[in-house]
N, CA, C, O and the ligand as a Tripos MOL2 file, in Angstrom:
@<TRIPOS>MOLECULE
protein
  221   219    56     0     0
PROTEIN
NO_CHARGES

@<TRIPOS>ATOM
      1 N         -48.7250    3.1050 -211.5320 N.3       1 MET1
      2 CA        -49.7320    2.1360 -211.0890 C.3       1 MET1
      3 C         -50.6070    2.7020 -210.0030 C.2       1 MET1
      4 O         -50.1150    3.3950 -209.1120 O.2       1 MET1
      5 N         -51.8910    2.4260 -210.0540 N.am      2 VAL2
      6 CA        -52.8250    2.9080 -209.0550 C.3       2 VAL2
      7 C         -52.4720    2.2830 -207.6930 C.2       2 VAL2
      8 O         -52.2110    1.0850 -207.5810 O.2       2 VAL2
      9 N         -52.4750    3.1240 -206.6920 N.am      3 LYS3
     10 CA        -52.0980    2.6900 -205.3530 C.3       3 LYS3
     11 C         -53.3550    2.4590 -204.5320 C.2       3 LYS3
     12 O         -54.2300    3.3240 -204.4770 O.2       3 LYS3
     13 N         -53.4540    1.2920 -203.8890 N.am      4 GLU4
     14 CA        -54.6020    1.0340 -203.0230 C.3       4 GLU4
     15 C         -54.2820    1.4760 -201.6090 C.2       4 GLU4
     16 O         -53.2180    1.1790 -201.0650 O.2       4 GLU4
     17 N         -55.2400    2.1990 -201.0250 N.am      5 ILE5
     18 CA        -55.0340    2.7020 -199.6690 C.3       5 ILE5
     19 C         -56.2170    2.2220 -198.8390 C.2       5 ILE5
     20 O         -57.3690    2.5050 -199.1700 O.2       5 ILE5
     21 N         -55.9340    1.5010 -197.7670 N.am      6 ALA6
     22 CA        -56.9830    1.0470 -196.8620 C.3       6 ALA6
     23 C         -56.9700    1.9180 -195.6260 C.2       6 ALA6
     24 O         -55.9270    2.1220 -195.0060 O.2       6 ALA6
     25 N         -58.1380    2.4300 -195.2720 N.am      7 LYS7
     26 CA        -58.2170    3.2730 -194.0860 C.3       7 LYS7
     27 C         -59.5160    2.9230 -193.3680 C.2       7 LYS7
     28 O         -60.6040    3.0650 -193.9270 O.2       7 LYS7
     29 N         -59.3910    2.4650 -192.1290 N.am      8 ASP8
     30 CA        -60.5520    1.9710 -191.3790 C.3       8 ASP8
     31 C         -61.2850    0.9300 -192.2420 C.2       8 ASP8
     32 O         -60.6860   -0.0530 -192.6770 O.2       8 ASP8
     33 N         -62.5860    1.1540 -192.4850 N.am      9 ASP9
     34 CA        -63.2980    0.1760 -193.2920 C.3       9 ASP9
     35 C         -63.3870    0.5900 -194.7500 C.2       9 ASP9
     36 O         -64.1030   -0.0320 -195.5340 O.2       9 ASP9
     37 N         -62.6540    1.6510 -195.1190 N.am     10 LYS10
     38 CA        -62.7540    2.1530 -196.4850 C.3      10 LYS10
     39 C         -61.5020    1.8370 -197.2840 C.2      10 LYS10
     40 O         -60.4040    1.6920 -196.7470 O.2      10 LYS10
     41 N         -61.7130    1.7360 -198.5910 N.am     11 GLU11
     42 CA        -60.5760    1.5850 -199.4670 C.3      11 GLU11
     43 C         -60.6310    2.6950 -200.4990 C.2      11 GLU11
     44 O         -61.6800    3.0160 -201.0570 O.2      11 GLU11
     45 N         -59.4580    3.2670 -200.7300 N.am     12 LEU12
     46 CA        -59.3700    4.3260 -201.7400 C.3      12 LEU12
     47 C         -58.2620    3.9550 -202.7040 C.2      12 LEU12
     48 O         -57.3650    3.1740 -202.3860 O.2      12 LEU12
     49 N         -58.3470    4.5290 -203.8790 N.am     13 TYR13
     50 CA        -57.3590    4.2510 -204.9240 C.3      13 TYR13
     51 C         -56.7660    5.5860 -205.3340 C.2      13 TYR13
     52 O         -57.4830    6.5470 -205.6140 O.2      13 TYR13
     53 N         -55.4650    5.6230 -205.3630 N.am     14 GLN14
     54 CA        -54.7780    6.8670 -205.6650 C.3      14 GLN14
     55 C         -54.1390    6.8450 -207.0360 C.2      14 GLN14
     56 O         -53.4370    5.8970 -207.3900 O.2      14 GLN14
     57 N         -54.3840    7.8960 -207.8100 N.am     15 CYS15
     58 CA        -53.6790    8.0870 -209.0470 C.3      15 CYS15
     59 C         -52.2580    8.5720 -208.7080 C.2      15 CYS15
     60 O         -52.0810    9.6120 -208.0740 O.2      15 CYS15
     61 N         -51.2660    7.8070 -209.1380 N.am     16 GLU16
     62 CA        -49.9020    8.1730 -208.7650 C.3      16 GLU16
     63 C         -49.3590    9.3370 -209.5650 C.2      16 GLU16
     64 O         -48.3400    9.9250 -209.2030 O.2      16 GLU16
     65 N         -50.0390    9.6740 -210.6570 N.am     17 GLU17
     66 CA        -49.5870   10.8110 -211.4680 C.3      17 GLU17
     67 C         -49.9710   12.1440 -210.8200 C.2      17 GLU17
     68 O         -49.1410   13.0470 -210.7180 O.2      17 GLU17
     69 N         -51.2300   12.2680 -210.3820 N.am     18 CYS18
     70 CA        -51.6620   13.5550 -209.8480 C.3      18 CYS18
     71 C         -51.9220   13.4790 -208.3330 C.2      18 CYS18
     72 O         -52.0530   14.5110 -207.6750 O.2      18 CYS18
     73 N         -51.9940   12.2840 -207.7940 N.am     19 GLY19
     74 CA        -52.1550   12.1360 -206.3540 C.3      19 GLY19
     75 C         -53.5930   12.1790 -205.8460 C.2      19 GLY19
     76 O         -53.8240   12.1160 -204.6380 O.2      19 GLY19
     77 N         -54.5620   12.2850 -206.7560 N.am     20 LEU20
     78 CA        -55.9650   12.3140 -206.3110 C.3      20 LEU20
     79 C         -56.4330   10.9150 -205.9160 C.2      20 LEU20
     80 O         -55.9370    9.8990 -206.4040 O.2      20 LEU20
     81 N         -57.4090   10.9110 -205.0120 N.am     21 HIS21
     82 CA        -57.9140    9.6430 -204.5030 C.3      21 HIS21
     83 C         -59.3240    9.3790 -205.0480 C.2      21 HIS21
     84 O         -60.1210   10.3020 -205.2140 O.2      21 HIS21
     85 N         -59.6100    8.1260 -205.3180 N.am     22 TYR22
     86 CA        -60.9260    7.7320 -205.8460 C.3      22 TYR22
     87 C         -61.4460    6.5340 -205.0900 C.2      22 TYR22
     88 O         -60.6920    5.6900 -204.6060 O.2      22 TYR22
     89 N         -62.7980    6.4890 -205.0040 N.am     23 ALA23
     90 CA        -63.4420    5.3680 -204.3330 C.3      23 ALA23
     91 C         -63.4080    4.1030 -205.1900 C.2      23 ALA23
     92 O         -63.4160    2.9830 -204.6800 O.2      23 ALA23
     93 N         -63.3680    4.3190 -206.5250 N.am     24 LYS24
     94 CA        -63.3810    3.1880 -207.4360 C.3      24 LYS24
     95 C         -62.0240    3.0360 -208.1340 C.2      24 LYS24
     96 O         -61.4250    4.0060 -208.5970 O.2      24 LYS24
     97 N         -61.5770    1.8150 -208.1880 N.am     25 LYS25
     98 CA        -60.2750    1.5670 -208.8200 C.3      25 LYS25
     99 C         -60.3010    1.9320 -210.3050 C.2      25 LYS25
    100 O         -59.3340    2.4760 -210.8390 O.2      25 LYS25
    101 N         -61.4160    1.6270 -210.9580 N.am     26 GLU26
    102 CA        -61.4630    1.9110 -212.4180 C.3      26 GLU26
    103 C         -61.3670    3.4280 -212.6740 C.2      26 GLU26
    104 O         -60.7800    3.8530 -213.6700 O.2      26 GLU26
    105 N         -61.9280    4.2170 -211.7990 N.am     27 THR27
    106 CA        -61.8220    5.6780 -211.9900 C.3      27 THR27
    107 C         -60.3970    6.1320 -211.7920 C.2      27 THR27
    108 O         -59.8960    6.9630 -212.5500 O.2      27 THR27
    109 N         -59.7340    5.5930 -210.7750 N.am     28 ALA28
    110 CA        -58.3260    5.9510 -210.5460 C.3      28 ALA28
    111 C         -57.4670    5.5410 -211.7440 C.2      28 ALA28
    112 O         -56.5600    6.2690 -212.1460 O.2      28 ALA28
    113 N         -57.7620    4.3830 -212.2990 N.am     29 GLU29
    114 CA        -56.9920    3.9270 -213.4690 C.3      29 GLU29
    115 C         -57.2240    4.8280 -214.6630 C.2      29 GLU29
    116 O         -56.3010    5.1110 -215.4260 O.2      29 GLU29
    117 N         -58.4730    5.2830 -214.8260 N.am     30 LYS30
    118 CA        -58.7930    6.1870 -215.9080 C.3      30 LYS30
    119 C         -58.0390    7.4990 -215.7580 C.2      30 LYS30
    120 O         -57.4810    8.0280 -216.7190 O.2      30 LYS30
    121 N         -58.0340    8.0140 -214.5290 N.am     31 CYS31
    122 CA        -57.3570    9.2530 -214.2230 C.3      31 CYS31
    123 C         -55.8730    9.1130 -214.5190 C.2      31 CYS31
    124 O         -55.2760    9.9790 -215.1580 O.2      31 CYS31
    125 N         -55.2940    8.0460 -214.0630 N.am     32 GLU32
    126 CA        -53.8710    7.8260 -214.2500 C.3      32 GLU32
    127 C         -53.4890    7.7460 -215.7040 C.2      32 GLU32
    128 O         -52.4770    8.3090 -216.1210 O.2      32 GLU32
    129 N         -54.2940    7.0480 -216.4780 N.am     33 ALA33
    130 CA        -54.0330    6.9010 -217.9150 C.3      33 ALA33
    131 C         -54.0840    8.2610 -218.5870 C.2      33 ALA33
    132 O         -53.2580    8.5930 -219.4370 O.2      33 ALA33
    133 N         -55.1050    9.0580 -218.1700 N.am     34 TRP34
    134 CA        -55.2580   10.3900 -218.7260 C.3      34 TRP34
    135 C         -54.1010   11.2900 -218.3290 C.2      34 TRP34
    136 O         -53.5140   11.9630 -219.1760 O.2      34 TRP34
    137 N         -53.7760   11.3050 -217.0580 N.am     35 CYS35
    138 CA        -52.7100   12.1780 -216.5500 C.3      35 CYS35
    139 C         -51.3920   11.8900 -217.2570 C.2      35 CYS35
    140 O         -50.6660   12.8080 -217.6380 O.2      35 CYS35
    141 N         -51.0960   10.6130 -217.4260 N.am     36 ARG36
    142 CA        -49.8480   10.2040 -218.0130 C.3      36 ARG36
    143 C         -49.7740   10.6540 -219.4870 C.2      36 ARG36
    144 O         -48.7390   11.1280 -219.9550 O.2      36 ARG36
    145 N         -50.8700   10.4950 -220.1810 N.am     37 GLU37
    146 CA        -50.9020   10.8230 -221.6040 C.3      37 GLU37
    147 C         -50.9320   12.3210 -221.8870 C.2      37 GLU37
    148 O         -50.2720   12.8300 -222.7930 O.2      37 GLU37
    149 N         -51.7440   13.0130 -221.0540 N.am     38 HIS38
    150 CA        -51.9810   14.4210 -221.3570 C.3      38 HIS38
    151 C         -51.2300   15.4140 -220.4660 C.2      38 HIS38
    152 O         -51.1770   16.6130 -220.7380 O.2      38 HIS38
    153 N         -50.6480   14.8650 -219.3860 N.am     39 LYS39
    154 CA        -49.9220   15.7290 -218.4300 C.3      39 LYS39
    155 C         -50.8480   16.8130 -217.8750 C.2      39 LYS39
    156 O         -50.4120   17.9180 -217.5540 O.2      39 LYS39
    157 N         -52.1170   16.4760 -217.7730 N.am     40 SER40
    158 CA        -53.0620   17.3810 -217.1340 C.3      40 SER40
    159 C         -54.2230   16.5350 -216.6340 C.2      40 SER40
    160 O         -54.2760   15.3350 -216.9040 O.2      40 SER40
    161 N         -55.1370   17.1350 -215.9230 N.am     41 CYS41
    162 CA        -56.2620   16.3840 -215.3860 C.3      41 CYS41
    163 C         -57.5300   16.6120 -216.2080 C.2      41 CYS41
    164 O         -57.7610   17.6960 -216.7440 O.2      41 CYS41
    165 N         -58.3310   15.5760 -216.2900 N.am     42 ASN42
    166 CA        -59.5900   15.6090 -216.9720 C.3      42 ASN42
    167 C         -60.6800   15.9680 -215.9630 C.2      42 ASN42
    168 O         -60.9130   15.2110 -215.0200 O.2      42 ASN42
    169 N         -61.3490   17.1010 -216.1410 N.am     43 LEU43
    170 CA        -62.3510   17.5430 -215.1930 C.3      43 LEU43
    171 C         -63.4900   16.5400 -214.9890 C.2      43 LEU43
    172 O         -64.0570   16.4260 -213.9030 O.2      43 LEU43
    173 N         -63.8030   15.8250 -216.0560 N.am     44 GLU44
    174 CA        -64.8540   14.8090 -215.9480 C.3      44 GLU44
    175 C         -64.4390   13.6830 -215.0240 C.2      44 GLU44
    176 O         -65.2780   13.0680 -214.3650 O.2      44 GLU44
    177 N         -63.1620   13.4180 -214.9760 N.am     45 ILE45
    178 CA        -62.6600   12.3550 -214.0930 C.3      45 ILE45
    179 C         -62.4310   12.8780 -212.6850 C.2      45 ILE45
    180 O         -62.8130   12.2210 -211.7170 O.2      45 ILE45
    181 N         -61.8170   14.0410 -212.5520 N.am     46 ILE46
    182 CA        -61.4480   14.5040 -211.2270 C.3      46 ILE46
    183 C         -62.6550   14.9410 -210.3690 C.2      46 ILE46
    184 O         -62.5440   15.0610 -209.1490 O.2      46 ILE46
    185 N         -63.7850   15.1730 -211.0130 N.am     47 LYS47
    186 CA        -64.9710   15.4660 -210.1850 C.3      47 LYS47
    187 C         -65.4090   14.2390 -209.3560 C.2      47 LYS47
    188 O         -66.1760   14.3610 -208.4010 O.2      47 LYS47
    189 N         -64.9110   13.0830 -209.7400 N.am     48 GLU48
    190 CA        -65.1810   11.8550 -208.9700 C.3      48 GLU48
    191 C         -64.2200   11.6630 -207.8050 C.2      48 GLU48
    192 O         -64.3710   10.7450 -206.9990 O.2      48 GLU48
    193 N         -63.2390   12.5380 -207.7340 N.am     49 ALA49
    194 CA        -62.2000   12.3570 -206.6930 C.3      49 ALA49
    195 C         -62.7700   12.5190 -205.2840 C.2      49 ALA49
    196 O         -63.7110   13.2810 -205.0660 O.2      49 ALA49
    197 N         -62.1950   11.8040 -204.3500 N.am     50 VAL50
    198 CA        -62.5710   11.8390 -202.9670 C.3      50 VAL50
    199 C         -61.7340   12.9030 -202.2360 C.2      50 VAL50
    200 O         -60.5130   12.9460 -202.3820 O.2      50 VAL50
    201 N         -62.3980   13.7500 -201.4560 N.am     51 LYS51
    202 CA        -61.6400   14.7510 -200.7200 C.3      51 LYS51
    203 C         -60.9680   14.0840 -199.5270 C.2      51 LYS51
    204 O         -61.6240   13.4970 -198.6670 O.2      51 LYS51
    205 N         -59.6670   14.1890 -199.4990 N.am     52 THR52
    206 CA        -58.9400   13.4380 -198.4700 C.3      52 THR52
    207 C         -58.9080   14.1320 -197.1210 C.2      52 THR52
    208 O         -58.4640   13.5320 -196.1420 O.2      52 THR52
    209 N         -59.3580   15.3640 -197.0350 N.am     53 GLU53
    210 CA        -59.3840   15.9880 -195.6910 C.3      53 GLU53
    211 C         -60.4570   15.3120 -194.8200 C.2      53 GLU53
    212 O         -60.4090   15.4180 -193.5940 O.2      53 GLU53
    213 N         -61.4190   14.6220 -195.4380 N.am     54 ASN54
    214 CA        -62.4170   13.8760 -194.6770 C.3      54 ASN54
    215 C         -62.0370   12.4110 -194.4950 C.2      54 ASN54
    216 O         -62.8190   11.6090 -193.9840 O.2      54 ASN54
    217 N         -60.8850   12.0950 -194.9000 N.am     55 PHE55
    218 CA        -60.4700   10.7010 -195.0090 C.3      55 PHE55
    219 C         -59.8530   10.2120 -193.7000 C.2      55 PHE55
    220 O         -59.4440    9.0550 -193.6050 O.2      55 PHE55
    221 ZN        -54.5660   11.5740 -212.0710 Zn       56 ZN56
@<TRIPOS>BOND
     1     1     2 1
     2     2     3 1
     3     3     4 2
     4     3     5 am
     5     5     6 1
     6     6     7 1
     7     7     8 2
     8     7     9 am
     9     9    10 1
    10    10    11 1
    11    11    12 2
    12    11    13 am
    13    13    14 1
    14    14    15 1
    15    15    16 2
    16    15    17 am
    17    17    18 1
    18    18    19 1
    19    19    20 2
    20    19    21 am
    21    21    22 1
    22    22    23 1
    23    23    24 2
    24    23    25 am
    25    25    26 1
    26    26    27 1
    27    27    28 2
    28    27    29 am
    29    29    30 1
    30    30    31 1
    31    31    32 2
    32    31    33 am
    33    33    34 1
    34    34    35 1
    35    35    36 2
    36    35    37 am
    37    37    38 1
    38    38    39 1
    39    39    40 2
    40    39    41 am
    41    41    42 1
    42    42    43 1
    43    43    44 2
    44    43    45 am
    45    45    46 1
    46    46    47 1
    47    47    48 2
    48    47    49 am
    49    49    50 1
    50    50    51 1
    51    51    52 2
    52    51    53 am
    53    53    54 1
    54    54    55 1
    55    55    56 2
    56    55    57 am
    57    57    58 1
    58    58    59 1
    59    59    60 2
    60    59    61 am
    61    61    62 1
    62    62    63 1
    63    63    64 2
    64    63    65 am
    65    65    66 1
    66    66    67 1
    67    67    68 2
    68    67    69 am
    69    69    70 1
    70    70    71 1
    71    71    72 2
    72    71    73 am
    73    73    74 1
    74    74    75 1
    75    75    76 2
    76    75    77 am
    77    77    78 1
    78    78    79 1
    79    79    80 2
    80    79    81 am
    81    81    82 1
    82    82    83 1
    83    83    84 2
    84    83    85 am
    85    85    86 1
    86    86    87 1
    87    87    88 2
    88    87    89 am
    89    89    90 1
    90    90    91 1
    91    91    92 2
    92    91    93 am
    93    93    94 1
    94    94    95 1
    95    95    96 2
    96    95    97 am
    97    97    98 1
    98    98    99 1
    99    99   100 2
   100    99   101 am
   101   101   102 1
   102   102   103 1
   103   103   104 2
   104   103   105 am
   105   105   106 1
   106   106   107 1
   107   107   108 2
   108   107   109 am
   109   109   110 1
   110   110   111 1
   111   111   112 2
   112   111   113 am
   113   113   114 1
   114   114   115 1
   115   115   116 2
   116   115   117 am
   117   117   118 1
   118   118   119 1
   119   119   120 2
   120   119   121 am
   121   121   122 1
   122   122   123 1
   123   123   124 2
   124   123   125 am
   125   125   126 1
   126   126   127 1
   127   127   128 2
   128   127   129 am
   129   129   130 1
   130   130   131 1
   131   131   132 2
   132   131   133 am
   133   133   134 1
   134   134   135 1
   135   135   136 2
   136   135   137 am
   137   137   138 1
   138   138   139 1
   139   139   140 2
   140   139   141 am
   141   141   142 1
   142   142   143 1
   143   143   144 2
   144   143   145 am
   145   145   146 1
   146   146   147 1
   147   147   148 2
   148   147   149 am
   149   149   150 1
   150   150   151 1
   151   151   152 2
   152   151   153 am
   153   153   154 1
   154   154   155 1
   155   155   156 2
   156   155   157 am
   157   157   158 1
   158   158   159 1
   159   159   160 2
   160   159   161 am
   161   161   162 1
   162   162   163 1
   163   163   164 2
   164   163   165 am
   165   165   166 1
   166   166   167 1
   167   167   168 2
   168   167   169 am
   169   169   170 1
   170   170   171 1
   171   171   172 2
   172   171   173 am
   173   173   174 1
   174   174   175 1
   175   175   176 2
   176   175   177 am
   177   177   178 1
   178   178   179 1
   179   179   180 2
   180   179   181 am
   181   181   182 1
   182   182   183 1
   183   183   184 2
   184   183   185 am
   185   185   186 1
   186   186   187 1
   187   187   188 2
   188   187   189 am
   189   189   190 1
   190   190   191 1
   191   191   192 2
   192   191   193 am
   193   193   194 1
   194   194   195 1
   195   195   196 2
   196   195   197 am
   197   197   198 1
   198   198   199 1
   199   199   200 2
   200   199   201 am
   201   201   202 1
   202   202   203 1
   203   203   204 2
   204   203   205 am
   205   205   206 1
   206   206   207 1
   207   207   208 2
   208   207   209 am
   209   209   210 1
   210   210   211 1
   211   211   212 2
   212   211   213 am
   213   213   214 1
   214   214   215 1
   215   215   216 2
   216   215   217 am
   217   217   218 1
   218   218   219 1
   219   219   220 2
@<TRIPOS>SUBSTRUCTURE
     1 MET1         2 RESIDUE 1 A MET
     2 VAL2         6 RESIDUE 1 A VAL
     3 LYS3        10 RESIDUE 1 A LYS
     4 GLU4        14 RESIDUE 1 A GLU
     5 ILE5        18 RESIDUE 1 A ILE
     6 ALA6        22 RESIDUE 1 A ALA
     7 LYS7        26 RESIDUE 1 A LYS
     8 ASP8        30 RESIDUE 1 A ASP
     9 ASP9        34 RESIDUE 1 A ASP
    10 LYS10       38 RESIDUE 1 A LYS
    11 GLU11       42 RESIDUE 1 A GLU
    12 LEU12       46 RESIDUE 1 A LEU
    13 TYR13       50 RESIDUE 1 A TYR
    14 GLN14       54 RESIDUE 1 A GLN
    15 CYS15       58 RESIDUE 1 A CYS
    16 GLU16       62 RESIDUE 1 A GLU
    17 GLU17       66 RESIDUE 1 A GLU
    18 CYS18       70 RESIDUE 1 A CYS
    19 GLY19       74 RESIDUE 1 A GLY
    20 LEU20       78 RESIDUE 1 A LEU
    21 HIS21       82 RESIDUE 1 A HIS
    22 TYR22       86 RESIDUE 1 A TYR
    23 ALA23       90 RESIDUE 1 A ALA
    24 LYS24       94 RESIDUE 1 A LYS
    25 LYS25       98 RESIDUE 1 A LYS
    26 GLU26      102 RESIDUE 1 A GLU
    27 THR27      106 RESIDUE 1 A THR
    28 ALA28      110 RESIDUE 1 A ALA
    29 GLU29      114 RESIDUE 1 A GLU
    30 LYS30      118 RESIDUE 1 A LYS
    31 CYS31      122 RESIDUE 1 A CYS
    32 GLU32      126 RESIDUE 1 A GLU
    33 ALA33      130 RESIDUE 1 A ALA
    34 TRP34      134 RESIDUE 1 A TRP
    35 CYS35      138 RESIDUE 1 A CYS
    36 ARG36      142 RESIDUE 1 A ARG
    37 GLU37      146 RESIDUE 1 A GLU
    38 HIS38      150 RESIDUE 1 A HIS
    39 LYS39      154 RESIDUE 1 A LYS
    40 SER40      158 RESIDUE 1 A SER
    41 CYS41      162 RESIDUE 1 A CYS
    42 ASN42      166 RESIDUE 1 A ASN
    43 LEU43      170 RESIDUE 1 A LEU
    44 GLU44      174 RESIDUE 1 A GLU
    45 ILE45      178 RESIDUE 1 A ILE
    46 ILE46      182 RESIDUE 1 A ILE
    47 LYS47      186 RESIDUE 1 A LYS
    48 GLU48      190 RESIDUE 1 A GLU
    49 ALA49      194 RESIDUE 1 A ALA
    50 VAL50      198 RESIDUE 1 A VAL
    51 LYS51      202 RESIDUE 1 A LYS
    52 THR52      206 RESIDUE 1 A THR
    53 GLU53      210 RESIDUE 1 A GLU
    54 ASN54      214 RESIDUE 1 A ASN
    55 PHE55      218 RESIDUE 1 A PHE
    56 ZN56       221 GROUP 0 **** ****
């Protein structure tokens, strides 16, 4: 299940399969569905990921 993370005034959504963070819940859900099914990441999806070092 996609994990919601609230930090300051921002909300991020984490794919629990690969651990990447997304600004949009639907993108995180897409990533998670893909990761679970394919056991790999979809480049088209992960380019939407938020870099957590700035988080
Ligand atoms: Zn993922």
